[in-house]
N, C-alpha and C positions, 0 to 999 in steps of 0.2 A: 536438090530442093524438092523433088517429087516425093521422096521417101519422107522427108520432114513434114510435108503437106499432109500426106496420108496418116502419118503417126499422130500429128496434132489433132487432125479431124477425128481419128479413132479414139483418142484419149478424151476429147471433149464430148463426143457422143457417148462414150462409156460413163463419163461423169453425169451427163444428163440422164442416161438410162438408170443409173444407180439412184439419183435423186428422185426420179419419177417412181421407181419401185419402192423406195423407202416411204415416200409420201402416200402411195397407194396402200401400202401395208398399214400406215398410220390411220388412214380412213377406215380400213377394215377393222383394225383393232379397236377403234372407238365404237364401231357398230356392234361388234361382238364382245366388247368389254374385255379384250385381251390386254395384258400388262406388257406392252412393248414401248417403254419410254424412250428408247434409243433411236427410234425412227425419225423423230423430229431433228435430233442432232445430226444424224447421218445425212439426212436430206440437206440440211443447212451447210454442213461441211463439204459435201460433194458439190453443192452449188458454188461455193466460194472457190474451190480448186478449179472447177470447170470454167469459171469466168476468166481466170488468168490464162488457162490453156487456150481458150477461145480467143482471148485478146491477142495472144501470140499468133494464132492461126489467122486472125483478121489482118494483122500486120503483114504476115507473110504473103497473103493473097491480095493485099491492098483492098479489102472489102470492108474495112472498119468504117464506122459512121463518121462523117466529117461534114462540116458546113463549108461549102466551097464558094459561096457567093463573093465574098471579099477577095479570096485568093484568085478566083477566075478573073475578076476585074483588074487586080494587080498584075496578073500574068499577061494581060493585054498590053500593059505599059512596060514592064521590065522583062518579060519573057517567062516561059513555063519553067525552064531549068533553074532560073534564079529563085522563083517561088518554091519549087521543089527542094532546092538547096536550103532555103531558110526554114521550111517545114522540117526537113531532116535534121538540121542542127538543133532546132528547138526540141524536137521529140527525142533526139539522141541525149540531150542534156536532161530532159525530164525522166527518161528511162534510167539513166545512170543514177540520178538522185534517188529515185524510187527503189532501185535495186539495193543501193547502199543502206538506205533507211529501213527497208523491210528486212534486210539481213541483220542489221543491228537490233531490230525488234525481236527477231528470231533468237538471237544470242541472249538477249535479256530474258526472253521467255523460257530459256533453258534454266536460267538461274532462279527465276521467279515464276513457277508454273501457274497457269490459270486453267484448272481442271474442270472439264464439263461434268455436270452432275450425273447424268445417266450412263455415259460411256467411259468416264474416267480418262478422257482424252485431253492432253495438254493443248488447249486451243491456240497457244502461241506457235504451234507447229504449222499453222495455216500461213504464217508469215514466210515459211519456206516455199510454199506454192507461189506466193506473191513475188518472192525473190527470183525464183526460177522463171516465172512468167515474164517479169520485167527484164531479166537478163537475156532471155530469148529475143524480146523486143529490141533491146539495146543492140544485140548482135545483128539483127536484121536491118536496123538503121545504119549500123557501120557498113554493111554491105551496100545499102542505098547511097551512103556518103561516098563510098569508093566508086560506084557507078557514075555518080554525078561529077566527082572530081576528075574522072577520066574523060569527061565530055559526053557521056551517055545520057539517056533519058530514062526515067523510071518506068514509064508505061510503053516502052519500045518493045514490040513483039519479037524482034530479033534478039534483044537482050534477054528476054524471057526464055527463048529457045536455047540460048547459050547456057543458061543456068541449069537446064535439065539434062 
């Protein structure tokens, strides 16, 4: 898991760096009246890809944003493992649905391209980034489901040490 953590972080950081560089070049090009129309599109596309990579990284490291007031109250009644199990099943289903539908949109985009004006890029290829991101999230939740079904806890430090 350590390799995956570093790889996802590096890819997300690279996407962020590419987006910042493209947008910085766009600001410079406006100031000096250079004709670089592609910078806005490159910044937008790299941001979209980075979001899905960073979402998988957040899922892997369990650092994604979540509102836990209700689940913390419920955990006091039914237990932490039960609440984690319910979360995992719901998120597993959501990731599966999003993987399938983003893949179907990608396939449709191959038949009916939506080409960007400046770069000539088929924007439907961005659904591939969405599919891969949600597939990674799905796989990570399958791992969580396995840990919980064997009686473990998701935030158990010994479980984390066993993963690496």
